[in-house]
C-alpha positions as CSV (number, residue, x, y, z in Angstrom):
1,M,41.8,3.0,-38.3
2,R,41.1,6.5,-36.9
3,I,40.0,6.5,-33.4
4,A,38.6,10.1,-31.8
5,V,38.9,10.6,-28.0
6,C,36.3,12.3,-26.4
7,A,35.3,13.6,-22.9
8,P,31.7,13.0,-22.7
9,S,32.4,12.9,-18.7
10,T,35.3,14.4,-16.7
11,P,38.2,15.9,-18.1
12,I,42.0,14.0,-18.5
13,Q,45.3,15.2,-17.6
14,R,47.5,15.7,-21.1
15,V,50.2,14.5,-19.6
16,D,47.8,11.4,-19.9
17,A,47.1,11.7,-23.5
18,E,50.6,12.8,-24.0
19,R,51.8,9.2,-22.5
20,V,49.0,7.4,-24.7
21,L,50.0,9.1,-27.9
22,A,53.6,7.4,-26.8
23,L,52.5,4.1,-26.4
24,A,50.8,4.0,-29.5
25,G,53.0,5.3,-31.9
26,A,55.7,3.1,-31.3
27,E,53.9,0.1,-31.4
28,F,50.6,0.5,-32.6
29,P,51.0,2.4,-35.5
30,E,48.6,0.7,-37.7
31,L,46.6,2.9,-35.3
32,E,45.5,7.0,-35.6
33,L,44.3,8.4,-32.2
34,V,42.8,11.8,-32.5
35,V,42.6,12.8,-29.0
36,H,39.9,16.1,-29.0
37,E,40.4,19.8,-27.6
38,Q,38.1,19.2,-25.7
39,C,38.8,17.0,-23.2
40,F,41.0,18.7,-21.8
41,A,38.5,21.7,-21.2
42,E,37.4,21.7,-17.2
43,D,33.1,23.5,-16.3
44,G,33.8,22.7,-12.3
45,H,33.0,18.5,-11.9
46,F,32.9,18.1,-15.6
47,A,34.9,18.2,-19.4
48,G,33.4,21.0,-20.4
49,A,29.7,22.9,-20.4
50,D,27.2,20.2,-21.7
51,A,27.0,21.6,-24.2
52,L,30.7,21.3,-25.2
53,R,30.8,18.0,-23.8
54,L,27.5,17.4,-26.6
55,E,29.4,18.7,-29.6
56,A,32.5,17.5,-28.7
57,L,30.9,13.7,-28.7
58,L,28.6,14.0,-31.9
59,E,31.4,15.8,-34.0
60,C,33.5,12.5,-33.7
61,A,30.4,10.2,-33.8
62,N,28.9,11.5,-36.9
63,D,32.8,12.1,-39.0
64,P,32.9,9.7,-41.1
65,G,35.8,9.8,-41.8
66,T,36.5,8.4,-37.5
67,D,35.8,4.1,-37.6
68,A,35.4,4.3,-33.2
69,V,35.3,6.7,-30.1
70,W,37.2,6.1,-27.2
71,F,35.5,7.8,-24.2
72,A,38.9,9.0,-22.2
73,R,37.4,9.1,-18.1
74,G,34.7,8.1,-16.4
75,G,34.0,10.0,-13.3
76,Y,30.5,11.9,-13.7
77,G,28.0,13.3,-16.4
78,A,27.9,11.5,-19.5
79,C,24.0,11.2,-18.6
80,R,23.4,14.8,-18.9
81,V,24.5,14.6,-21.9
82,A,23.3,11.3,-23.6
83,E,20.3,10.9,-24.5
84,D,20.6,14.7,-26.8
85,A,23.8,13.5,-28.5
86,L,21.5,9.7,-29.5
87,A,18.5,12.3,-31.6
88,R,21.4,13.8,-33.3
89,L,23.6,10.9,-34.8
90,D,24.0,10.3,-37.8
91,H,24.6,7.4,-40.4
92,A,28.3,8.4,-40.1
93,A,27.3,6.8,-36.2
94,Q,26.1,3.7,-38.0
95,D,28.9,1.3,-37.4
96,K,31.5,3.4,-35.1
97,L,32.9,1.4,-32.1
98,F,32.1,4.0,-28.9
99,L,34.9,2.4,-26.1
100,G,34.4,2.8,-22.4
101,Y,33.3,1.2,-18.9
102,S,31.6,3.2,-15.8
103,D,29.9,6.2,-16.0
104,A,30.6,5.4,-20.4
105,G,27.3,3.4,-19.3
106,Y,24.9,5.7,-19.8
107,L,26.2,6.7,-23.7
108,L,27.5,2.6,-24.4
109,G,23.8,1.5,-23.1
110,G,21.7,3.8,-24.7
111,L,23.6,3.0,-28.6
112,Y,22.4,-0.8,-27.6
113,R,18.8,-0.1,-27.5
114,A,19.2,2.5,-30.3
115,R,21.0,-0.5,-32.2
116,I,22.8,2.3,-32.3
117,G,27.1,1.5,-33.8
118,R,29.0,-1.7,-31.7
119,P,29.5,-0.8,-27.9
120,V,32.0,-1.9,-26.5
121,H,33.2,-1.6,-22.7
122,A,36.6,-1.5,-22.1
123,P,39.7,0.5,-20.4
124,M,39.4,4.2,-20.9
125,L,42.5,6.8,-21.5
126,A,42.7,7.9,-18.1
127,D,43.8,4.3,-17.3
128,I,47.2,4.8,-17.8
129,R,47.6,6.2,-14.3
130,R,46.5,3.2,-12.7
131,E,48.8,1.2,-11.7
132,S,49.5,-1.4,-14.7
133,G,47.3,0.9,-16.5
134,E,49.8,0.5,-19.8
135,D,48.6,-2.8,-19.5
136,A,45.2,-1.9,-19.9
137,I,45.7,0.5,-23.0
138,R,47.6,-1.7,-25.0
139,R,44.7,-3.8,-24.5
140,V,42.1,-1.8,-26.2
141,L,44.7,-2.0,-28.9
142,G,45.2,-4.6,-29.9
143,Y,41.7,-5.0,-30.2
144,L,41.1,-2.3,-32.4
145,S,44.1,-3.4,-34.3
146,G,42.6,-7.2,-34.6
147,G,42.6,-8.8,-31.7
148,V,46.3,-8.2,-31.7
149,T,48.2,-9.6,-27.9
150,K,51.0,-8.2,-27.1
151,P,53.4,-10.8,-25.6
152,G,53.5,-11.3,-22.4
153,G,50.3,-10.0,-22.8
154,A,46.6,-10.6,-21.2
155,E,44.1,-11.7,-23.6
156,P,41.7,-8.6,-24.3
157,I,38.8,-10.1,-24.4
158,E,36.4,-11.5,-21.1
159,P,37.3,-14.9,-21.2
160,S,33.6,-15.9,-20.5
161,L,32.7,-15.1,-23.5
162,A,34.2,-17.6,-25.0
163,G,31.6,-20.5,-26.1
164,E,28.9,-17.8,-24.9
165,K,25.8,-19.0,-27.0
166,H,23.6,-15.3,-25.6
167,P,24.4,-12.1,-26.0
168,V,26.5,-10.8,-23.1
169,V,26.7,-7.1,-21.9
170,A,29.0,-5.2,-18.8
171,F,27.8,-1.7,-16.8
172,N,29.1,-0.3,-13.9
173,L,26.7,-1.4,-11.0
174,M,25.5,2.4,-10.2
175,T,26.1,3.1,-13.7
176,L,23.9,0.2,-14.4
177,A,21.3,1.0,-11.7
178,M,20.6,4.1,-12.9
179,L,19.8,3.3,-16.0
180,A,17.3,1.2,-15.0
181,G,13.8,2.6,-15.9
182,T,15.5,5.3,-18.1
183,P,14.8,6.2,-22.2
184,L,18.4,4.5,-21.8
185,M,17.5,1.5,-21.6
186,P,18.5,-1.2,-23.7
187,G,16.2,-4.6,-23.4
188,L,18.3,-7.0,-21.5
189,A,16.0,-10.1,-21.5
190,G,17.7,-12.7,-23.5
191,H,21.5,-11.7,-22.5
192,V,24.3,-12.5,-20.0
193,V,24.7,-8.9,-17.5
194,M,28.0,-8.4,-16.4
195,V,28.5,-5.7,-13.3
196,E,31.4,-4.8,-11.5
197,E,31.8,-1.8,-9.1
198,V,34.4,0.8,-7.1
199,S,33.9,2.5,-4.2
200,E,30.8,2.1,-2.8
201,Y,29.5,0.9,0.6
202,L,29.0,-2.9,1.0
203,Y,25.0,-2.1,2.1
204,A,25.2,0.8,-0.6
205,I,26.0,-2.5,-2.9
206,D,22.8,-4.1,-1.3
207,R,21.2,-1.5,-2.6
208,L,22.0,-1.2,-6.3
209,F,20.9,-5.1,-6.0
210,F,17.9,-4.8,-5.0
211,H,16.5,-2.3,-7.4
212,L,18.7,-3.6,-10.7
213,T,17.6,-6.9,-10.4
214,A,14.3,-6.7,-9.9
215,H,14.4,-4.9,-13.4
216,L,16.0,-7.9,-14.6
217,G,13.9,-10.2,-15.4
218,G,14.5,-12.6,-17.8
219,I,18.0,-12.5,-18.5
220,A,19.7,-15.1,-19.5
221,G,22.0,-15.4,-15.9
222,L,24.6,-12.4,-14.0
223,R,28.1,-12.8,-13.7
224,L,30.1,-10.4,-11.2
225,G,33.0,-8.4,-11.2
226,R,35.0,-7.0,-9.1
227,V,33.9,-4.6,-6.4
228,S,36.7,-2.6,-5.1
229,A,38.2,-0.3,-2.6
230,V,34.8,-0.8,-0.9
231,P,35.0,1.6,2.0
232,E,34.6,0.9,6.0
233,N,31.3,1.2,7.3
234,D,31.2,2.3,11.3
235,R,29.7,-1.3,12.1
236,P,30.5,-4.4,9.5
237,F,27.8,-4.7,6.9
238,G,28.3,-8.7,6.9
239,I,27.5,-10.0,3.8
240,A,30.0,-10.2,1.3
241,P,29.8,-8.6,-2.6
242,E,29.4,-12.4,-4.2
243,E,26.3,-13.5,-1.6
244,I,25.0,-10.2,-1.8
245,A,25.2,-11.1,-5.8
246,R,23.8,-13.9,-4.8
247,H,21.2,-13.8,-2.8
248,W,19.1,-10.4,-5.2
249,C,19.8,-13.1,-8.4
250,Q,17.3,-15.8,-6.1
251,R,14.6,-13.7,-4.7
252,H,14.6,-13.0,-8.8
253,A,14.8,-16.6,-10.2
254,I,18.1,-15.0,-12.0
255,A,20.6,-17.8,-12.7
256,Y,23.7,-16.7,-11.3
257,L,27.1,-17.7,-12.9
258,G,29.7,-17.0,-11.2
259,A,33.0,-13.8,-12.1
260,A,34.2,-11.6,-14.3
261,D,37.4,-10.2,-14.9
262,I,36.0,-6.7,-15.1
263,G,36.8,-3.5,-12.6
264,H,37.8,-0.3,-12.2
265,D,40.9,-1.9,-12.4
266,A,44.4,-1.7,-15.4
267,A,43.5,-6.1,-15.5
268,N,39.8,-4.8,-16.8
269,R,38.8,-7.2,-19.7
270,I,37.3,-6.2,-22.9
271,V,33.3,-6.8,-23.3
272,P,31.5,-6.3,-27.2
273,F,27.9,-5.9,-26.5
274,G,26.0,-8.0,-27.9
275,K,25.6,-12.1,-29.5
276,P,29.7,-13.1,-29.0
277,A,31.4,-13.6,-32.1
Protein backbone atom coordinates (compact mmCIF):
# COMPACT_ATOMS: atom_id res chain seq x y z
CA MET A 1 0.00 0.00 0.00
CA ARG A 2 1.26 3.49 -0.94
CA ILE A 3 0.28 6.31 1.41
CA ALA A 4 0.67 9.97 0.47
CA VAL A 5 1.02 12.52 3.27
CA CYS A 6 0.00 16.16 2.72
CA ALA A 7 -0.78 19.08 5.03
CA PRO A 8 -4.00 20.96 4.22
CA SER A 9 -3.72 22.98 7.43
CA THR A 10 -0.44 23.62 9.26
CA PRO A 11 3.14 22.44 8.63
CA ILE A 12 5.11 19.65 10.26
CA GLN A 13 8.81 19.44 11.08
CA ARG A 14 11.18 17.29 9.08
CA VAL A 15 12.41 15.54 12.22
CA ASP A 16 8.87 14.31 12.90
CA ALA A 17 8.46 13.01 9.36
CA GLU A 18 11.81 11.25 9.62
CA ARG A 19 10.77 9.56 12.88
CA VAL A 20 7.53 8.29 11.33
CA LEU A 21 9.28 7.11 8.18
CA ALA A 22 11.85 5.24 10.28
CA LEU A 23 9.14 3.59 12.40
CA ALA A 24 7.17 2.58 9.32
CA GLY A 25 10.26 1.20 7.61
CA ALA A 26 11.24 -0.86 10.62
CA GLU A 27 7.83 -2.21 11.64
CA PHE A 28 5.57 -1.94 8.57
CA PRO A 29 7.82 -2.58 5.54
CA GLU A 30 4.76 -3.53 3.49
CA LEU A 31 3.71 0.15 3.54
CA GLU A 32 5.25 2.91 1.43
CA LEU A 33 4.93 6.39 2.93
CA VAL A 34 5.51 9.38 0.67
CA VAL A 35 5.62 12.72 2.51
CA HIS A 36 4.87 15.60 0.15
CA GLU A 37 7.39 18.45 0.30
CA GLN A 38 4.47 20.84 0.83
CA CYS A 39 4.15 19.51 4.40
CA PHE A 40 7.21 21.59 5.36
CA ALA A 41 6.19 24.84 3.66
CA GLU A 42 5.35 27.83 5.84
CA ASP A 43 3.19 30.84 5.02
CA GLY A 44 2.20 32.54 8.23
CA HIS A 45 0.03 30.07 10.15
CA PHE A 46 -0.36 27.71 7.21
CA ALA A 47 1.61 24.94 5.49
CA GLY A 48 2.02 27.14 2.46
CA ALA A 49 -0.47 29.46 0.80
CA ASP A 50 -3.97 28.21 0.02
CA ALA A 51 -3.06 27.47 -3.60
CA LEU A 52 -0.05 25.37 -2.60
CA ARG A 53 -1.99 23.37 -0.04
CA LEU A 54 -4.80 22.80 -2.52
CA GLU A 55 -2.50 21.59 -5.28
CA ALA A 56 -0.63 19.23 -2.96
CA LEU A 57 -3.90 17.72 -1.75
CA LEU A 58 -5.12 17.23 -5.32
CA GLU A 59 -1.78 15.75 -6.39
CA CYS A 60 -2.01 13.15 -3.62
CA ALA A 61 -5.73 12.41 -3.97
CA ASN A 62 -5.79 12.20 -7.77
CA ASP A 63 -2.66 10.05 -8.04
CA PRO A 64 -3.79 6.61 -9.30
CA GLY A 65 -0.70 5.05 -7.71
CA THR A 66 -1.69 6.12 -4.19
CA ASP A 67 -4.01 4.06 -2.00
CA ALA A 68 -4.48 6.45 0.92
CA VAL A 69 -4.08 10.12 1.78
CA TRP A 70 -2.91 10.77 5.34
CA PHE A 71 -3.25 14.32 6.60
CA ALA A 72 -0.10 15.42 8.39
CA ARG A 73 -1.45 17.77 11.04
CA GLY A 74 -4.49 19.76 12.11
CA GLY A 75 -4.45 23.30 13.45
CA TYR A 76 -6.49 25.41 11.06
CA GLY A 77 -6.72 25.86 7.32
CA ALA A 78 -8.42 22.88 5.69
CA CYS A 79 -11.75 24.71 5.38
CA ARG A 80 -10.07 27.33 3.15
CA VAL A 81 -9.34 24.74 0.44
CA ALA A 82 -11.93 22.00 1.02
CA GLU A 83 -14.66 23.09 -1.39
CA ASP A 84 -12.20 23.79 -4.22
CA ALA A 85 -10.55 20.42 -3.62
CA LEU A 86 -13.81 18.49 -3.75
CA ALA A 87 -14.72 20.13 -7.05
CA ARG A 88 -11.46 18.93 -8.64
CA LEU A 89 -11.15 15.37 -7.33
CA ASP A 90 -11.25 12.78 -10.10
CA HIS A 91 -11.98 9.06 -10.34
CA ALA A 92 -8.62 8.16 -8.77
CA ALA A 93 -9.80 9.63 -5.45
CA GLN A 94 -12.94 7.51 -5.36
CA ASP A 95 -11.55 4.41 -3.66
CA LYS A 96 -8.90 6.03 -1.47
CA LEU A 97 -8.76 6.16 2.29
CA PHE A 98 -8.52 9.69 3.72
CA LEU A 99 -7.24 9.77 7.31
CA GLY A 100 -7.06 12.52 9.92
CA TYR A 101 -8.96 14.32 12.65
CA SER A 102 -9.34 17.76 14.23
CA ASP A 103 -9.14 20.41 11.46
CA ALA A 104 -8.98 17.64 8.85
CA GLY A 105 -12.64 17.04 9.74
CA TYR A 106 -13.63 19.74 7.24
CA LEU A 107 -12.26 17.52 4.48
CA LEU A 108 -13.56 14.28 5.99
CA GLY A 109 -17.05 15.78 6.30
CA GLY A 110 -17.03 17.13 2.76
CA LEU A 111 -15.75 13.85 1.34
CA TYR A 112 -18.41 11.92 3.23
CA ARG A 113 -21.14 14.23 1.98
CA ALA A 114 -19.89 13.90 -1.61
CA ARG A 115 -19.44 10.12 -1.25
CA ILE A 116 -15.83 10.34 -2.34
CA GLY A 117 -13.34 7.87 -0.93
CA ARG A 118 -13.46 6.44 2.58
CA PRO A 119 -13.01 9.07 5.30
CA VAL A 120 -11.46 7.84 8.55
CA HIS A 121 -11.04 9.64 11.87
CA ALA A 122 -7.49 8.65 12.84
CA PRO A 123 -4.28 9.99 14.40
CA MET A 124 -2.03 12.08 12.15
CA LEU A 125 1.69 12.08 11.46
CA ALA A 126 2.31 15.04 13.80
CA ASP A 127 1.01 12.97 16.73
CA ILE A 128 4.47 11.40 16.89
CA ARG A 129 5.35 14.45 19.04
CA ARG A 130 2.87 13.53 21.76
CA GLU A 131 3.70 11.45 24.82
CA SER A 132 3.44 7.83 23.64
CA GLY A 133 3.01 9.23 20.13
CA GLU A 134 4.63 6.16 18.59
CA ASP A 135 1.60 4.16 19.72
CA ALA A 136 -0.71 6.51 17.82
CA ILE A 137 1.39 6.13 14.68
CA ARG A 138 1.47 2.34 15.04
CA ARG A 139 -2.32 2.35 15.39
CA VAL A 140 -2.73 4.03 12.01
CA LEU A 141 -0.05 2.02 10.24
CA GLY A 142 -1.49 -1.18 11.66
CA TYR A 143 -4.94 -0.20 10.43
CA LEU A 144 -3.53 0.50 6.97
CA SER A 145 -1.81 -2.89 7.06
CA GLY A 146 -5.13 -4.64 7.45
CA GLY A 147 -5.78 -4.29 11.16
CA VAL A 148 -2.38 -5.47 12.41
CA THR A 149 -1.92 -4.91 16.16
CA LYS A 150 1.62 -5.04 17.48
CA PRO A 151 2.27 -7.03 20.70
CA GLY A 152 1.21 -4.96 23.69
CA GLY A 153 -0.55 -2.39 21.50
CA ALA A 154 -4.15 -1.26 21.86
CA GLU A 155 -6.75 -2.32 19.34
CA PRO A 156 -6.92 0.44 16.73
CA ILE A 157 -10.70 0.74 16.33
CA GLU A 158 -12.98 2.66 18.72
CA PRO A 159 -14.45 -0.15 20.87
CA SER A 160 -18.10 0.95 20.66
CA LEU A 161 -18.09 0.08 16.94
CA ALA A 162 -18.18 -3.61 17.82
CA GLY A 163 -21.80 -4.59 17.32
CA GLU A 164 -22.88 -1.09 16.27
CA LYS A 165 -25.75 -1.25 13.75
CA HIS A 166 -25.81 2.41 12.76
CA PRO A 167 -23.34 4.28 10.57
CA VAL A 168 -20.85 6.34 12.59
CA VAL A 169 -18.79 9.50 12.23
CA ALA A 170 -16.28 11.20 14.54
CA PHE A 171 -15.32 14.87 14.63
CA ASN A 172 -13.74 17.56 16.71
CA LEU A 173 -16.64 19.43 18.33
CA MET A 174 -15.59 22.87 17.06
CA THR A 175 -15.03 21.54 13.56
CA LEU A 176 -18.42 19.87 13.34
CA ALA A 177 -20.17 22.92 14.77
CA MET A 178 -18.50 25.08 12.12
CA LEU A 179 -19.46 22.62 9.38
CA ALA A 180 -23.15 22.86 10.29
CA GLY A 181 -25.06 24.88 7.72
CA THR A 182 -22.23 24.88 5.16
CA PRO A 183 -21.91 23.04 1.81
CA LEU A 184 -19.45 20.64 3.50
CA MET A 185 -21.85 19.37 6.17
CA PRO A 186 -22.85 15.74 5.54
CA GLY A 187 -26.31 14.42 6.28
CA LEU A 188 -26.04 12.62 9.62
CA ALA A 189 -29.59 11.38 10.19
CA GLY A 190 -29.47 7.83 11.55
CA HIS A 191 -25.77 8.13 12.49
CA VAL A 192 -23.99 7.77 15.78
CA VAL A 193 -22.01 11.00 16.08
CA MET A 194 -18.83 11.10 18.19
CA VAL A 195 -17.23 14.39 19.22
CA GLU A 196 -14.15 15.44 21.18
CA GLU A 197 -12.50 18.76 22.04
CA VAL A 198 -9.28 20.34 23.26
CA SER A 199 -8.21 23.71 24.68
CA GLU A 200 -11.68 25.27 24.92
CA TYR A 201 -13.29 26.90 27.96
CA LEU A 202 -16.24 24.98 29.37
CA TYR A 203 -18.58 27.84 28.55
CA ALA A 204 -17.38 27.55 24.93
CA ILE A 205 -18.07 23.81 25.01
CA ASP A 206 -21.60 24.61 26.19
CA ARG A 207 -22.00 27.19 23.41
CA LEU A 208 -20.81 24.72 20.78
CA PHE A 209 -23.29 22.08 21.94
CA PHE A 210 -26.08 24.68 21.92
CA HIS A 211 -25.37 25.36 18.25
CA LEU A 212 -24.46 21.87 17.06
CA THR A 213 -27.30 19.88 18.61
CA ALA A 214 -29.79 22.13 16.82
CA HIS A 215 -28.35 20.70 13.57
CA LEU A 216 -28.31 17.04 14.61
CA GLY A 217 -32.00 16.18 14.50
CA GLY A 218 -32.62 12.56 13.56
CA ILE A 219 -29.22 11.18 14.55
CA ALA A 220 -29.12 7.77 16.23
CA GLY A 221 -27.20 9.13 19.20
CA LEU A 222 -24.15 11.02 20.41
CA ARG A 223 -20.98 9.84 22.13
CA LEU A 224 -18.56 12.17 23.88
CA GLY A 225 -14.82 11.68 23.54
CA ARG A 226 -12.23 13.35 25.73
CA VAL A 227 -12.47 17.06 26.46
CA SER A 228 -8.89 17.91 27.39
CA ALA A 229 -6.62 20.83 28.26
CA VAL A 230 -9.58 22.94 29.40
CA PRO A 231 -8.37 26.47 30.32
CA GLU A 232 -9.31 27.92 33.69
CA ASN A 233 -11.81 30.75 33.45
CA ASP A 234 -11.94 33.68 35.91
CA ARG A 235 -14.88 31.91 37.55
CA PRO A 236 -15.74 28.19 37.57
CA PHE A 237 -18.33 27.16 35.00
CA GLY A 238 -19.62 24.52 37.38
CA ILE A 239 -20.82 22.00 34.79
CA ALA A 240 -18.67 19.08 33.57
CA PRO A 241 -18.39 18.23 29.85
CA GLU A 242 -20.58 15.13 30.12
CA GLU A 243 -23.28 17.13 31.92
CA ILE A 244 -23.13 19.70 29.12
CA ALA A 245 -23.51 17.01 26.46
CA ARG A 246 -26.38 15.34 28.31
CA HIS A 247 -28.17 18.67 28.78
CA TRP A 248 -28.17 19.64 25.10
CA CYS A 249 -28.93 16.11 23.94
CA GLN A 250 -31.97 16.07 26.20
CA ARG A 251 -33.11 19.46 24.88
CA HIS A 252 -33.10 18.10 21.33
CA ALA A 253 -34.30 14.54 22.05
CA ILE A 254 -30.92 13.07 21.08
CA ALA A 255 -29.90 9.80 22.73
CA TYR A 256 -26.72 10.24 24.77
CA LEU A 257 -24.80 6.97 24.34
CA GLY A 258 -21.84 7.51 26.68
CA ALA A 259 -18.12 7.82 26.11
CA ALA A 260 -16.00 7.41 22.99
CA ASP A 261 -12.27 6.66 23.11
CA ILE A 262 -11.25 9.57 20.89
CA GLY A 263 -9.46 12.82 21.63
CA HIS A 264 -6.46 15.05 21.06
CA ASP A 265 -3.98 12.58 22.54
CA ALA A 266 -1.97 9.51 21.67
CA ALA A 267 -4.83 7.21 22.77
CA ASN A 268 -7.09 8.54 20.01
CA ARG A 269 -8.82 5.55 18.40
CA ILE A 270 -9.75 5.04 14.77
CA VAL A 271 -13.32 5.55 13.52
CA PRO A 272 -14.02 4.73 9.86
CA PHE A 273 -16.99 6.77 8.66
CA GLY A 274 -20.13 4.91 7.69
CA LYS A 275 -21.55 1.51 8.60
CA PRO A 276 -19.12 -0.51 10.75
CA ALA A 277 -17.72 -3.54 8.98
